[in-house]
C-alpha positions in Angstrom: -120.4 38.5 -51.0 -119.0 35.5 -52.8 -121.3 33.0 -51.2 -124.3 34.6 -52.9 -122.3 34.7 -56.1 -121.6 31.0 -55.8 -125.3 30.4 -54.9 -126.4 32.0 -58.2 -123.9 29.8 -60.0 -125.0 26.7 -58.4 -128.7 27.6 -58.8 -128.0 28.1 -62.5 -126.2 24.8 -62.7 -128.8 22.7 -60.9 -131.9 25.0 -61.3 -132.4 24.9 -57.5 -135.2 22.5 -58.1 -137.0 21.7 -54.8 -137.0 18.1 -53.7 -140.4 16.5 -54.2 -142.1 16.0 -50.8 -142.6 12.3 -51.5 -138.8 11.9 -51.6 -138.1 13.6 -48.3 -136.7 11.4 -45.6 -136.6 11.7 -41.9 -134.0 14.2 -40.5 -130.7 12.5 -39.5 -130.3 11.5 -35.8 -127.9 14.4 -35.1 -130.2 17.0 -36.7 -130.3 19.0 -33.4 -127.5 19.9 -31.0 -129.4 18.0 -28.2 -128.8 14.8 -30.2 -125.3 15.6 -31.4 -123.4 12.5 -32.6 -120.8 11.6 -30.1 -117.2 11.4 -31.5 -115.6 8.7 -29.3 -112.1 9.3 -30.6 -110.1 10.7 -33.5 -109.7 9.9 -36.3 -113.5 9.9 -36.8 -115.5 9.8 -40.0 -119.3 9.9 -40.7 -121.6 10.5 -43.6 -123.3 13.9 -43.8 -126.6 14.3 -45.6 -127.7 17.9 -45.2 -130.7 17.8 -47.5 -132.5 15.7 -44.9 -131.4 18.0 -42.0 -133.4 20.9 -40.7 -132.8 24.2 -38.9 -133.5 24.1 -35.2 -134.6 26.9 -33.0 -131.6 26.1 -30.7 -129.1 26.6 -33.6 -126.8 29.5 -33.2 -126.7 32.2 -35.9 -124.8 31.0 -39.0 -121.2 31.9 -38.1 -120.4 32.5 -41.8 -123.3 34.8 -42.6 -126.1 35.7 -40.2 -128.5 36.1 -43.2 -128.1 32.5 -44.2 -129.6 29.9 -41.8 -130.0 26.6 -43.4 -129.8 22.8 -42.6 -127.4 21.8 -39.8 -126.1 18.6 -38.2 -124.1 18.4 -35.0 -121.2 16.4 -33.5 -119.8 16.4 -29.9 -116.2 15.7 -29.1 -114.6 15.6 -25.6 -110.8 15.0 -26.0 -108.8 13.1 -23.4 -105.8 15.3 -23.9 -105.0 18.9 -25.0 -104.0 19.5 -28.6 -105.4 20.6 -31.9 -107.8 18.9 -34.3 -108.9 19.4 -37.9 -112.6 19.2 -38.7 -113.4 18.8 -42.4 -116.0 17.9 -44.9 -115.0 15.7 -47.9 -117.7 16.5 -50.5 -119.3 13.8 -52.6 -121.0 16.3 -54.8 -121.5 20.1 -54.7 -121.4 20.4 -50.9 -120.9 24.0 -49.7 -120.8 23.7 -45.9 -119.7 25.9 -43.1 -118.2 24.5 -39.9 -118.7 26.2 -36.5 -117.1 25.0 -33.2 -118.6 25.9 -29.8 -118.3 25.0 -26.1 -120.9 25.4 -23.4 -124.4 24.1 -23.4 -127.3 24.3 -26.0 -128.8 27.7 -25.8 -125.7 29.1 -24.1 -122.9 28.3 -26.5 -119.5 30.1 -26.6 -117.9 30.3 -30.1 -114.5 28.7 -30.5 -113.9 28.8 -34.2 -115.7 29.5 -37.5 -114.2 28.1 -40.7 -112.4 30.9 -42.6 -112.8 30.3 -46.3 -110.2 33.0 -47.0 -107.3 31.6 -45.0 -108.1 27.9 -44.4 -108.1 25.0 -46.7 -111.4 24.4 -48.4 -114.0 22.8 -46.1 -111.5 22.5 -43.3 -111.0 24.3 -40.0 -108.4 23.7 -37.2 -109.1 24.5 -33.6 -107.3 23.9 -30.2 -108.8 21.6 -27.7 -108.4 21.1 -23.9 -108.7 17.8 -22.1 -112.2 17.1 -20.7 -113.9 20.0 -22.4 -116.9 19.2 -24.6 -116.9 20.7 -28.1 -120.0 21.0 -30.3 -119.2 21.0 -34.0 -121.9 22.3 -36.3 -121.9 21.5 -40.0 -124.3 23.7 -41.9 -125.4 24.2 -45.5 -124.4 27.6 -46.9 -126.7 27.6 -49.9 -129.4 25.0 -49.2 -128.9 23.2 -52.5 -130.9 20.0 -51.6 -130.7 17.3 -52.7 -127.1 17.8 -53.7 -125.3 18.4 -50.4 -123.9 15.1 -49.2 -120.4 14.3 -48.0 -118.3 12.9 -45.2 -117.5 14.6 -41.9 -114.0 13.9 -40.6 -112.3 14.8 -37.3 -108.6 14.1 -37.0 -105.7 15.1 -34.9 -103.8 18.0 -36.4 -100.4 17.1 -37.9 -97.6 18.0 -35.5 -95.7 21.2 -36.0 -92.4 21.3 -37.7 -89.9 20.2 -35.2 -86.6 21.9 -34.8 -85.6 25.5 -35.3 -85.0 27.9 -38.2 -81.8 30.0 -38.0 -80.2 32.6 -40.1 -76.4 32.2 -40.7 -74.2 34.8 -38.9 -73.3 36.3 -42.2 -75.4 37.8 -45.0 -74.0 39.3 -48.2 -74.9 42.3 -50.3 -73.9 43.0 -53.9 -74.7 45.4 -56.7 -76.0 44.4 -60.1 -75.8 46.7 -63.1 -78.9 46.6 -65.2 -80.0 48.4 -68.4 -83.4 50.1 -68.9 -83.9 51.0 -72.6 -85.8 54.2 -71.5 -83.6 55.2 -68.6 -80.2 53.9 -69.3 -78.1 51.9 -66.8 -79.0 51.6 -63.1 -77.8 49.6 -60.1 -79.9 47.0 -58.3 -78.8 46.2 -54.8 -79.2 42.6 -53.5 -79.1 41.2 -50.0 -78.4 37.4 -49.8 -79.2 35.5 -46.6 -78.4 31.9 -45.8 -81.0 29.8 -43.9 -80.6 26.5 -42.1 -83.8 24.5 -41.4 -84.0 21.4 -39.2 -87.0 19.1 -39.1 -87.8 15.9 -37.2 -89.6 14.3 -40.1 -89.5 14.7 -43.9 -91.4 17.7 -45.2 -92.0 18.0 -48.9 -92.9 21.7 -49.3 -91.8 24.5 -47.1 -92.5 28.2 -47.9 -90.0 30.7 -46.6 -90.7 34.4 -46.3 -88.0 36.8 -45.2 -87.6 40.6 -44.7 -84.3 42.3 -44.0 -84.2 45.8 -42.4 -81.3 48.2 -41.9 -82.1 51.8 -40.8 -84.7 53.0 -43.3 -83.9 50.4 -45.8 -86.0 47.2 -46.2 -86.2 44.3 -48.7 -88.4 41.2 -48.7 -88.5 38.0 -50.6 -89.7 34.4 -50.5 -88.8 30.9 -51.7 -89.6 27.3 -51.2 -87.6 24.2 -50.3 -88.0 20.7 -48.8 -86.5 19.0 -45.7 -86.0 15.3 -46.5 -83.3 14.2 -44.1 -83.6 16.2 -40.9 -82.1 19.4 -42.2 -81.9 21.7 -45.3 -79.9 24.7 -46.4 -81.5 27.5 -48.4 -80.3 30.8 -49.8 -82.6 33.7 -50.5 -81.5 36.6 -52.8 -83.6 39.6 -51.9 -83.8 42.4 -54.5 -84.3 45.1 -55.4 -84.1 47.6 -52.6 -86.2 50.6 -53.5 -86.9 52.0 -57.0 -84.2 51.2 -59.5 -82.2 49.6 -56.7 -82.6 52.4 -54.2 -80.0 52.8 -51.5 -77.5 50.1 -50.9 -77.4 48.1 -47.7 -74.2 48.9 -45.8 -71.8 46.3 -44.3 -72.7 45.9 -40.6 -75.7 44.9 -38.5 -79.2 44.4 -39.9 -82.3 42.6 -38.7 -84.0 39.7 -40.5 -87.5 38.4 -39.8 -88.0 34.9 -41.2 -91.1 32.8 -41.3 -91.4 29.2 -42.5 -94.8 27.5 -43.4 -95.3 23.8 -43.8 -97.7 23.1 -46.7 -97.8 19.4 -46.2 -101.2 17.9 -45.4 -102.9 20.9 -46.9 -102.3 23.2 -44.0 -99.8 25.7 -43.0 -97.9 25.9 -39.7 -95.6 28.7 -38.7 -92.2 27.7 -37.5 -90.8 31.0 -36.4 -91.4 34.7 -37.0 -88.8 36.3 -34.8 -86.3 39.2 -35.6 -82.8 37.9 -36.0 -79.7 40.2 -36.0 -77.4 39.4 -38.9 -74.2 40.9 -40.2 -74.0 42.1 -43.8 -70.8 42.2 -45.8 -70.0 42.8 -49.4 -70.1 39.8 -51.6 -66.6 38.8 -52.6 
């Protein structure tokens, strides 16, 4: 597991020296879930000092790795309205935390979200909230690298999703390209070109587009990126090749396109659409 690999690295880096007992301070006020720091509203920010925190009997099992149960601190947030929030840790040094989100009561918690290091931004997790529901947010130490784990806990409203819709133009084109392979001679690569129109309510600096076109047993995928600065943006994707050495050509007529757009602004992705769209393919003139 990569956490243990990282632990070995950090221990090599800092020698994992124990903190002298004389330097130990009292645990932070929010060391236990019963004394969770109340988040009055978002945005919220507070210092985190895990070396002074402890592990409490009432702590749930580490949601990242049950074999690791280290220092934890707690926050409690009760939103006034439904929505989505981002919990994050801004490290001041070599902080390696995990973030767990729960509802319920101490000793009878229901998990809502555990930070996913593989798909979420570093030290950040996003979770939906309902009005009037209390959420316990646990920040824990993955490697117990006291006295090096300090940082800032932040809770903010998630950025709004991309407004508007993503549509594929009624027409797509297909064309053939003759290529030369020194070992195999000439071969034909078949391309499918689709035209996209993206609309957005606010400027977006970076949008990732993934597209797949299917027709009978033929399929081709591709991706690209664009921006949306003035409410709308046009984009063209040239998808190729189709099959080995070009494979079978797409024929003029109906095909299905599945298109997904991701907003990479504010260090988080948001899906705009992922729905099949019927398009018409014609030969490129």
